[in-house]
C-alpha distance (Angstrom), angle and dihedral (degrees) to the residues before:
residue distance angle dihedral
M1 . . .
L2 3.84 . .
E3 3.78 118.8 .
T4 3.81 116.3 -121.6
A5 3.78 132.8 -155.8
P6 3.76 115.1 -75.4
V7 3.76 116.7 -96.8
G8 3.88 111.7 -91.5
K9 3.74 99.5 42.2
T10 3.75 109.1 90.9
A11 3.78 102.3 157.7
L12 3.84 136.3 45.1
I13 3.78 132.1 -176.7
I14 3.75 123.2 -142.9
G15 3.77 119.7 -153.4
T16 3.83 118.2 -151.0
R17 3.80 144.1 148.7
G18 3.77 117.9 -91.2
S19 3.75 100.3 -120.3
P20 3.81 117.2 119.5
L21 3.78 90.1 -112.1
A22 3.73 94.6 47.9
L23 3.75 92.2 49.2
W24 3.92 89.9 47.9
Q25 3.81 88.2 56.6
A26 3.82 94.4 44.8
R27 3.78 90.5 49.5
F28 3.74 91.8 47.6
V29 3.82 90.0 52.8
Q30 3.90 90.4 44.0
K31 3.80 92.2 54.0
Q32 3.82 93.7 50.7
L33 3.72 95.1 45.2
E34 3.77 91.7 53.4
E35 3.79 91.1 45.6
Q36 3.84 93.1 51.5
N37 3.87 94.6 40.9
P38 3.83 111.5 48.4
G39 3.75 110.9 -150.9
L40 3.80 95.7 20.2
K41 3.84 115.6 124.6
V42 3.79 113.8 -151.9
T43 3.78 121.0 -167.8
I44 3.76 132.1 -175.9
K45 3.80 127.6 -129.8
T46 3.78 118.7 -168.9
I47 3.75 119.5 -144.2
V48 3.77 128.7 -166.9
T49 3.94 111.0 -131.2
S50 3.77 131.4 -158.0
G51 3.69 87.6 -110.8
D52 3.80 91.6 59.6
K53 3.82 90.8 50.5
I54 3.88 93.5 56.4
K55 3.73 102.2 76.9
K56 3.81 103.1 171.7
G57 3.77 138.1 49.4
S58 3.74 130.5 0.0
L59 3.81 122.3 -31.2
A60 3.85 92.7 -144.4
P61 3.78 96.6 94.3
F62 3.76 91.8 51.6
G63 3.82 96.8 48.8
G64 3.79 107.3 -71.2
K65 3.78 130.5 -117.0
G66 3.81 93.8 -15.3
L67 3.77 89.3 76.6
F68 3.90 87.9 77.8
I69 3.78 93.8 64.6
K70 3.86 104.8 27.4
E71 3.84 98.2 100.2
I72 3.78 91.8 39.2
E73 3.77 91.1 55.8
E74 3.82 90.5 48.3
A75 3.79 88.7 54.0
L76 3.76 89.9 50.4
L77 3.81 93.6 51.2
A78 3.80 89.7 46.0
R79 3.85 87.7 54.1
K80 3.92 90.4 -122.3
I81 3.85 86.5 127.7
D82 3.85 130.9 26.0
L83 3.90 98.6 -143.1
A84 3.67 140.4 3.2
V85 3.81 128.7 -136.6
H86 3.80 116.4 -150.6
S87 3.80 142.1 164.0
L88 3.78 96.3 -106.3
K89 3.87 90.1 -137.0
D90 3.90 87.7 65.8
M91 3.76 92.4 59.8
P92 3.77 122.6 95.2
A93 3.75 117.2 -126.9
I94 3.81 93.1 -114.2
L95 3.84 116.5 55.0
P96 3.77 127.8 -158.5
T97 3.78 118.1 -86.3
G98 3.80 109.9 -85.7
L99 3.79 96.3 25.5
S100 3.86 131.1 92.5
I101 3.71 143.4 162.3
I102 3.71 105.7 -95.9
T103 3.72 103.2 176.8
V104 3.74 139.1 13.6
L105 3.75 123.6 -162.8
K106 3.73 125.0 -134.8
R107 3.83 108.4 -71.5
H108 3.72 119.6 -106.8
D109 3.81 123.1 -155.4
P110 3.86 107.0 -36.1
R111 3.83 95.2 -163.5
D112 3.72 132.0 107.9
A113 3.88 117.6 -118.9
F114 3.76 129.3 -134.9
V115 3.84 109.1 -141.6
S116 3.75 122.5 -173.2
K117 3.85 139.4 149.1
K118 3.88 94.5 -147.3
F119 3.76 107.8 24.4
S120 3.82 133.6 60.6
S121 3.72 101.8 -157.2
L122 3.78 145.1 17.9
L123 3.81 91.2 -118.7
G124 3.82 88.0 52.1
L125 3.83 96.4 57.3
P126 3.78 110.6 114.3
R127 3.85 118.6 -117.4
K128 3.81 116.2 -76.0
S129 3.74 91.9 17.2
V130 3.77 116.0 160.9
I131 3.88 114.7 -115.8
G132 3.87 125.2 -176.0
T133 3.71 128.5 -137.4
S134 3.78 137.6 118.7
S135 3.83 94.4 -160.6
L136 3.83 111.4 113.9
R137 3.79 88.8 -153.6
R138 3.82 93.7 55.8
Q139 3.84 91.9 41.4
A140 3.82 92.9 54.7
Q141 3.76 94.4 47.2
L142 3.82 91.7 45.1
K143 3.77 92.2 49.9
N144 3.79 91.7 47.9
F145 3.81 92.6 49.9
R146 3.75 100.0 33.8
P147 3.90 109.9 17.9
D148 3.86 88.9 167.2
L149 3.82 91.6 69.9
K150 3.76 123.7 96.6
I151 3.75 111.2 -130.8
L152 3.84 119.7 -156.9
P153 3.84 128.5 -174.7
L154 3.87 116.1 -98.1
R155 3.77 120.4 -172.5
G156 3.72 134.7 169.7
N157 3.79 138.2 67.6
V158 3.77 120.6 -48.5
E159 3.81 95.2 -91.4
T160 3.86 92.5 48.8
R161 3.87 91.0 51.1
L162 3.87 90.4 48.9
K163 3.81 91.1 50.4
K164 3.89 90.7 52.5
L165 3.80 90.2 50.3
A166 3.92 87.2 49.9
A167 3.81 90.6 50.9
G168 3.80 88.8 61.4
K169 3.81 97.6 -111.2
Y170 3.75 92.4 126.2
D171 3.82 136.8 31.3
A172 3.76 89.2 -144.7
I173 3.83 141.0 -11.6
I174 3.79 133.0 -153.8
L175 3.81 120.9 -132.8
S176 3.75 138.2 164.5
A177 3.76 110.8 -81.8
A178 3.82 92.1 -146.1
G179 3.80 91.7 55.9
L180 3.81 91.6 51.7
I181 3.83 93.9 47.4
R182 3.81 92.4 48.3
L183 3.79 92.8 53.1
G184 3.86 91.4 48.6
L185 3.80 91.9 -108.4
E186 3.79 100.9 118.7
S187 3.82 91.4 120.7
R188 3.79 87.7 69.1
I189 3.79 91.0 64.2
R190 3.84 110.8 98.6
E191 3.89 96.2 178.3
F192 3.77 134.7 10.3
L193 3.80 103.3 -138.2
A194 3.88 111.2 -131.1
T195 3.76 114.5 -120.9
T196 3.83 85.0 -125.1
L197 3.80 87.1 64.2
M198 3.82 101.9 34.0
L199 3.76 114.4 19.2
P200 3.73 110.4 -148.4
S201 3.83 129.7 -118.7
V202 3.80 116.1 -92.1
G203 3.85 105.1 -85.5
Q204 3.78 96.3 9.3
G205 3.81 112.3 161.7
V206 3.87 92.2 22.2
I207 3.84 127.4 115.7
A208 3.78 109.2 -151.2
I209 3.77 129.2 -163.8
E210 3.86 114.9 -148.8
G211 3.77 123.3 -160.5
R212 3.71 144.9 168.0
E213 3.73 114.4 -84.9
G214 3.82 113.0 -109.3
D215 3.91 93.2 22.1
E216 3.73 95.1 129.6
T217 3.84 93.7 174.2
V218 3.85 94.6 60.6
F219 3.88 90.5 38.0
H220 3.83 93.6 57.3
A221 3.82 91.9 43.0
V222 3.82 94.6 54.7
R223 3.80 104.4 29.2
P224 3.84 94.7 85.6
L225 3.76 87.7 64.8
N226 3.88 91.0 60.0
D227 3.77 119.4 113.4
P228 3.79 112.1 -148.3
L229 3.82 98.1 -154.7
T230 3.85 91.0 48.8
E231 3.85 88.6 48.0
S232 3.78 91.8 54.1
C233 3.83 92.8 47.6
S234 3.87 90.9 45.5
K235 3.83 92.3 51.1
A236 3.80 92.0 50.1
E237 3.77 93.6 48.0
R238 3.87 95.2 43.3
T239 3.86 92.9 45.8
F240 3.87 86.9 52.9
L241 3.77 90.2 50.3
A242 3.85 94.3 46.2
E243 3.86 91.7 51.2
L244 3.81 91.5 53.5
E245 3.82 104.0 36.7
G246 3.78 115.2 92.8
G247 3.77 99.6 164.4
C248 3.76 91.9 -73.7
Q249 3.85 126.0 124.7
A250 3.81 99.5 -139.8
P251 3.76 112.4 144.4
I252 3.91 109.9 -90.5
A253 3.86 127.3 177.4
G254 3.72 132.1 -178.2
Y255 3.75 136.9 173.4
A256 3.76 132.2 176.4
E257 3.72 127.8 -164.3
P258 3.81 129.7 -175.8
N259 3.81 117.9 -126.6
G260 3.84 109.3 -175.7
L261 3.79 107.4 -62.9
A262 3.78 90.7 -15.9
L263 3.76 133.7 81.0
E264 3.79 124.2 -144.7
L265 3.84 114.8 -156.2
T266 3.80 120.9 -170.6
G267 3.87 121.7 -170.5
L268 3.67 138.6 -179.2
V269 3.84 137.5 -166.9
A270 3.89 119.6 -172.0
S271 3.74 140.5 171.4
P272 3.80 113.7 -107.4
D273 3.86 89.6 -109.7
G274 3.81 91.7 52.8
R275 3.81 95.4 -126.0
E276 3.79 92.1 114.5
L277 3.81 115.8 49.6
I278 3.75 126.0 162.7
R279 3.79 117.6 -171.9
D280 3.77 130.4 175.8
Q281 3.85 142.8 163.0
V282 3.76 133.1 -147.9
T283 3.79 132.2 -174.6
G284 3.78 125.3 -150.7
F285 3.82 145.3 141.3
L286 3.76 117.1 -46.4
R287 3.78 88.1 -139.7
D288 3.81 93.1 60.2
P289 3.84 107.1 49.1
I290 3.77 95.5 150.4
A291 3.80 92.4 60.0
L292 3.78 89.0 48.6
G293 3.84 91.9 52.7
K294 3.78 92.6 51.4
Q295 3.88 90.5 46.3
L296 3.82 92.6 54.9
A297 3.84 92.8 45.9
R298 3.79 91.0 52.2
S299 3.83 90.7 48.0
L300 3.81 93.8 52.9
L301 3.85 91.9 43.4
A302 3.73 88.2 52.8
K303 3.75 90.2 52.6
G304 3.73 95.0 54.2
A305 3.83 106.1 -80.8
K306 3.80 91.5 126.2
E307 3.77 92.8 67.5
I308 3.82 91.3 46.2
L309 3.86 91.1 51.9
R310 3.76 92.4 46.6
N311 3.83 91.7 51.8
G312 3.81 90.8 48.0
Q313 3.82 89.4 53.6
D314 3.80 92.1 47.8
E315 3.80 90.4 52.4
E316 3.84 92.5 53.2
E317 3.88 91.2 50.4
């Protein structure tokens, strides 16, 4: 039997970014919460983040992906909202004191998607084609696989990026498959990039709910939405990320996949130019994802990731 929100709490406020994809995710959570908690009214509050305000170039010099949740977390700590809905891939490995991920929904497609008007695959792109992405992770893997390609920055929400592609500014762009599918734009995908070719961002395809530690009312309301398998995968990936991150912006990727009672975790660290790329995979118990994340981090560090990470930090400074 599913738990329901404790008696006395009849309304919750979700905080989210205002992009179409972020709103889709917030409404998805809103609907499920109201279905699982009869009598509970859930409203959505949109919050403009620092990441939304920076329209051009890479976010890395300004603090990276955490800029997309900074103001939302501030509102959560100030009790202006009760919970926050995020794309897990936008969340830094270390969260502010007093906040935690209290629920993760079942993972959607974790892969990256190749989108193009003219070409059907990444391998099929002609030499010196222009491909758009502002993700350091994607850039590094693209440069490693296809150093002949010209990679240009691409910022904005999903619709904005597709418009730039339609305007002829790029021969192809790389987007999250889950985002396109959620927005009903799956038909725009020309190729789903295999994780063996393009390792996803940590948490890609996962919707996360963040809350205040100790807020039992919110915890009991949202916990029935939690997916245990996704939670194990997310913990392994985020532990791996936390063990590697030292404030640097070097490209890091990580993806965990359950296999029976085991969990297979693959990780990657690369230089921004893609010339150095270290990748490894470890397998462990599904019930102990944190140990697995630490094991993979140690393995990559032993193979030379420490130097790559250090160089990435030096470049940002």
